[in-house]
N, C-alpha and C positions, 0 to 999 in steps of 0.2 A: 629627395627621397631618403637622406642616410638616419638611420635610425627607425624604420618605418618599414614595412614588409609589401612584396612586392604584392602588384593586384591581379598578377597571372602571370604563367608561364610564360618563361622568353626563350627563343629559337635562334640559331645561326641561320643564314641563309639556305644552307642547305640541311637542315630541319633538325640539327643536334638540340636538344633540349640543354640550355644553358641552366637556367635556375628555376625552379618552380613556383607557381601560387605560392606565396604565403612564407617564404624566403624573406628573410630579412637581413636587409643593407647594412649589415655592420657598421664599414668607417668608409672616410674616403678611398683610402686604398682600394677597398671591395667596391666600392661605389667605378673607380678607375677602371679597375680591372673588366669588371660588367662591359663595361661603355668604351670598348678599346675597338670594339669593331661593330658594321651595324647589328642590332639586334631587330628583332619578330615576334607579336605576337600573333595565335587564331584569332581570325574573324568569323561570324555565319555568314554565309551569302548571303550575298544582298545588300551585306551592313555600308555601311557608307564612312567616310574616314574626311576629319575636317580638313586635310591638306590631299588636296588630290594629286597633287604636284609630285613628285620623286624622283630628284633629277640623279640618271645614272651617271656617274664621275665621269669614269672611263670611258664611256661611248661620246662623251660633251666633249672633255680632252682630246681624244684622238679627231673630232670634229672643228676643233678650234686650233688643231697642230696643223689641217691644212689652208685654215684659212691662212694663219703666222704664212708658210710654205708661200700662197703665190704675193704675201702681200712685203715679202722679202726678196723678191724676185724682180730686176729692174726689167724696166723703168718701175721708179716708186711711183706713187701716189701721190701727191698734191696733199693728203693730207693725213701724210706718214704716221706723224707726230700723235695724230690723235687714235687713230688706227691701234697702233701699237700700245700705244697705252689702255684702249680700251680692252686689248685681248690681253695683256700684264694684266689688269686687272680683272679680269677673269680664270686666267689661271690662277691668280691667289684665290679667289674665291672658291675653286675645286679647291687647292693645297686644303684652306681650312677644313672646306664639308666633311675633308679623310687625307690626311697627309700621309700615313703608311701607303695607300692606294697609291696616292700619285707617286711616293717615291717607291714605291714597289715597280709598277707597272711599267714606270718609264727604263726602266734597264732592261726589262724581259721581251717586251713585245713592240714591233717595227710601227711606231707609230706614225712613225715621217724619218726624211732620210735620214742619212746617219749624224748629218751636220748639226741640223736642227733638232733632231732626241739628243745630242749630247747638250746644245742650250735650254734645253726646255730640263734637262736631268740637273743642273747647273740653276736654271731658276728654281724648284722648288728645295733644291738643300741651301741655297742662298736663300731662302724664306724661312726654311727652319734656324737656321742663326740667326736673322734679322730680328726672328720672332723672341730673341730674349735681348737682343738689346736695345738701345734706346730712340728706334725711328721712327718716324712719323708715318702717316699712313700715305702720306705723297711719295716719302721717301721709300717706303716699301715698291709702290709703283713703279719710281724710276730704277728701283735696284732691278727689277723684273723687267725692266724693259730693258736694261744693256744688256742684262742676261739672253735675253730673243737676239738682241742687234752686235753681242760683242766678237763674231764672224763675220759682220757682215760683207767687206769687203772679201773672201776668200772662201765661202761656204761650201765653194765646186772642189778647190786644191782640199779641203777638209773632204769631201767626201771620197775625192780621188785615193786622199792618205788612208780613208779607213782600208778601202778594199785593195791595194796594190800590197804587193809581197815582198816590198824592198820600204827601208828607210827612206826620210827626204832627201832631198837630191840635193846640192848645194842650192840652185834655181829657188827649189819649193823652201827649203831654208830660208832665204832669204824673201821672199813672198810672205812669209810665216811674219818673220820677224816688223815688216813693216805693216804687213793689215790693223794693229789698232790705232794706228795713227788713220792710216787709209780707213776705216768704218767710221771714224771719227767724221773725216771730209764729206764721206757720202752723206751721212745723217743731218748732218749741217745744211748739204746741198739743198736736202730735201726738205728743211724747214725747221727741222728740231734746234730749238733750245732751250730744255733744260739743262745746266750745269751737273747736277749731279746725275744725270744722266750720259751725258756726254766727257765727264770725269772718268766716271765708271769701268766705261767703255774705252778710253785712251791706257787706263792704267791698270788693266786688268792682267797685263804680266808683267807689271814692276815688281820689284823687292824689296823688303822693308833694310836689306844691308846697302841697297842700290845697286846689285847686277843684273834686274832686271832690261825689259828693252818697250819700248825705242827710247825713251829716255834718260836710264840710269834713275829714277827719282829713287826719294828713300823715306823712310818712316814716317815725319808728321807732314811732308808733300802728300801722301797721299791720302784721299779721304776715306773715311768706315766705312760706304757703301762700298768703295774701288780693294780695301781690303778685305770685305767680307766674300768680294766677287772673286778677287783672286783665290781664297783659300777651296769655293767652293769647286772652279775650274781646273786647278788642280788634284781636288778629290777625286773628280768625275772622270777626270783623264787617268787618272791610274788605274781605277777601278773598272773603267772602260777598256770596251778593246779594241786592235788594229789587225788588220789582216796578219802582218810582222807582227805584230807583239801582243801575247793572251792577256786576260782581265786580270789583275792581281784582287785577293782577296781585301778585303775592308782592315784587315788583320798586317796585310802585308805596307797596305801603301798608308797604315798611321805610322810604321816603322819608319817610314821613308820620311816622311812629315815631322815626325819630331826626332828623327837621326839627322839624315845629313844635309834635310833641306830648312834645318829649322831656325835657321837664323833668316831666311829667306818669307819667311812666311809670319804674323800678327798671331805671336803666342796667346792672344787672349781669345784669339776667334778659331783657335787653332783645337784649343781646349773643351769651346765649346762642339767644337764639330766631336772629338771624340766622347763628351758629356753625354750629347746626344744624337750622335748618329750611332755611336760603339762601335760594336767589333761585328754584327750581324745584323747591319740594317735590312730595311724591309725589299725587299728583291734577290737575298740572296740564297744559292741555292744551296743544300746543304743534305750529306748525308745522314740516317740515323740511324741508332742504332742494332734496329730491328731491318733493314737494309734497302728500306724505302728510300727515298726519294722528295726533298721537302723544300719546301719554298716558306722562309722568313716570311711572315703576313703583319703582324704588328709588332710594335714595342712597348718596353711599360715607358713610364715617366722620366726614368734614368737613362735610355738607351740600350736598357736589358733586352735579351729577347725577351718576347712577351708570347706568340705565337706560333706555330710553325704546322704549314698544312702541307700533307704527302697528297702528290700528284702521282706518280709509281709506285706500284706496288713491289715486295723485292725482287721477283722477275722480270721487271721492268714495263707490265703490263698497267695500263692507264687505271686511273681509279679514277669513275665517275659516278659522284660525284668525286670531289677530292674532300680528304678526313684531315679533320685539325687533330694536332696532336700534342700532347701536355709534356715537354720538353724537358721538365724537371721528376718525369718518370724516367726509370733507370729505362724502360724498355725503349724509350722512346729520346735518350741522350741523344746530343747533336755531336756526330762522329770526326765532323769534315767537310771542306767547302766544294762545293761540284762544280761544273761549268756545263754548260745545256751542251747537249749530245744529236749532231743532224739523225740519229740512229733512232732517237725516239721519237714514241707515237704524239700527233699535234697534239699542245695544252693550251686549253683557255684558259691564257692566264689572267682573265676578268675573275674568272669564278673564284682563285685563289683568294681572290676579298669580296666576297659573296655578288660581284656582280653578273 
């Protein structure tokens, strides 16, 4: 379509006109900007479509998150290997269908218990990193399976830590230090033999400088999927919240990643994270210059902010439907980060991405 005129008016999910029929698609950047989110055209009543099946990515994500929750609870199925890889493949398919929605929605909506929600966030971030590295499709699936099961041995402990008002006790820290190895043992007992999957789980807390755990491995001893998973897990833990620890902004998380923790993580992968997630990744809540509360919904190709969607007006009232804002305009410029407030009215986060 580059160099051609649009045959129809195109709209966002909420009915906002994006481009009129006859508009020229000037170049690749213009095309990518247009197609950065789902678009729609008007059809006459009774008209048929060649594709009758439209997958609601976020509804499906919630459904298979519940399937994952059941599978990860002992006693484990005799077919755990196949079942987890099938789920991993489906999460990858959803990610590829709408990466920004997957990355953003998982941060805001309680799609599953906190421990699994973190694993799903790591899965999607690791897929974004892996898409810029030389991994086979089989390695993508093994990496996603590792993200789902990396905390298999202590999912309940991670849930408790999310809710408790104090930092981990010595006993809890000891359990955390042992959980990568215990997760590998549980997977092996359940019949998992995929070396990439098992290595990534066992090494997801190992550091490039040898300061990690449980084995103090370093550098070339760590496989590429393991290093991807380590960076994604580190980042998601920083921007996620626990009861005793508020979430950090992506800006502060990146400062730590390239500051005091620089020598622990793979610098090439950390640089990819900065380049392709940026300082305002999908799901980031922001205050705009007009005092509206908005969510970063879409990113550009280089991790820059693409689209923000306002969901509360300047007086804290719900905007239904939410409204896209051009944050390059002075009136809607981003003025700072926000945290979700329990005083807010209920927000349907799916609407931010047009679902």
